[in-house]
N, C-alpha and C positions, 0 to 999 in steps of 0.2 A: 504494500500500500504506500503511495507516495505521500509526501509531507503535506501537500495542499488538501488532500482528502482527509488526512488525520485532523488537520486544523478545522476544516469545515464540519467534521463529525463532532469534534469537541465543542465548537461554538453552538451547534444545533442542540447538543445535550444540555449545555449550560442554559440556553434560552428555554428549553423544555422544563428544566428544573425550576427556573425562576418563575415561569408561568404557573407551574404546579404549586409553588409556595404561595404566590399571591392569591391563587384560587382558594387555598386552604385558609388563608387569613380572611378572605372575603366572606367565608362561611362562619367565621367566629362571631358570637353575639356582640353587639355594640357595648362598649365599656362605659360604666358609670364614672363620672368625674366628680371628685370631691376636693374642696379647698378649705382648709381651716383658716378663717380670717381673724379670729379672736379666741384666746384661751387665757382665762384669769381665775384666780381664787375668788370664791364668793363667801358671804358671811356665814353660810351654813357649814359647820365644821365637817371636814373631810370631803368637801365637794368643790367643784369648779364649774364655771360657765364656759361653754364652748360654742362658738358660732361657726357654721359651715355653709358654704355655697355648694349646691349640688346641681349637676346637669345630667339629665337622663335622656340619652338620644332616642330617636324613634325606634321602637322594637326592643328596647332594653328593659330589663327587670333587675331590681336590686338583689334578688334572692332573699328567701325568708331568713330573718335575723331578729335579734333583740338588742337592747341597750341597757346597761345598768344606770339608767338616767331617766329623768323626766324629759320628754322630747316634745318640742313645739315646732311645727313647720308651716311655712307660708309659701304658697305657690305664686311665683312672680311671673312665669310665662308658661304657656302650653297647658297641658292637662295630664294628670296621672290617675290610674286606677289604683286605689289604696285598699289593700286587704289588711285587716287587723283581727287577730284571733278573737272569736266570740262576738264579732259585730258583722253586719252586712257590708259587703264590698261597696265602696262609693267612688265616684269619679270627682276628683277635685280639679277645679279650673283656676286660672290666674285670679288672685284675690281671695281664694279660699284658704282656711287654716285648719289645722288638726292638732290634737294632743295625743301622744302615745305614752301610756304609763310605763314605768320601768319593767323590764324583763317580759314584755309582751311581744309575742311573735307577730311580725308584720312584714309587708313587702309593697313597694310601689312599682308599677309597671307603666311604661309609656306605650300606649297602643295607637298614638296619633302619628302624624306625618312630620311634625316639627319637634325640636328638642323641648323638653320640659325642664324648667329651672325652678328651684326653690331654695329658700333660706331656712336653715334649721338651727334651733337653739337647744342645746343640751344643758341640763343641770345634772352633772355626772359625778359619780363617786370617783375620787382621785385614786390613781394607781391601778385602775381596772381598764381593760380595753374598751374603747368607745362603742364598738360594734362587735357582736358575737354571732356567728352563724347559728341558725336554729338547728336543733338536733332532731 
């Protein structure tokens, strides 16, 4: 086999591998983006206040989880379907708010065509992870 055929074959295989990798990535679920914008001690002993900006892309779900915290969130853009254990599922739109008690299993899902954004305030126990996947 001559050198030009070997090079052409190698290039074709590299392109095929790159296309396969991007196709695999395209099938991955969209990722939730979180940004802590404030974290400070509060007057309640052993607790801190944490404020987080969250973006949930279209088709994304947070996954069922809990928080060792009182959670208050305000939808600023888009809409989310909010599931909270023991309560009916609701759709929250921009301007809507919700409270989630500590250690309550819940999940937000964006079934819309635009990103959903919300501001979340936690009054959390210090030293514990802010989010815990549900069992």
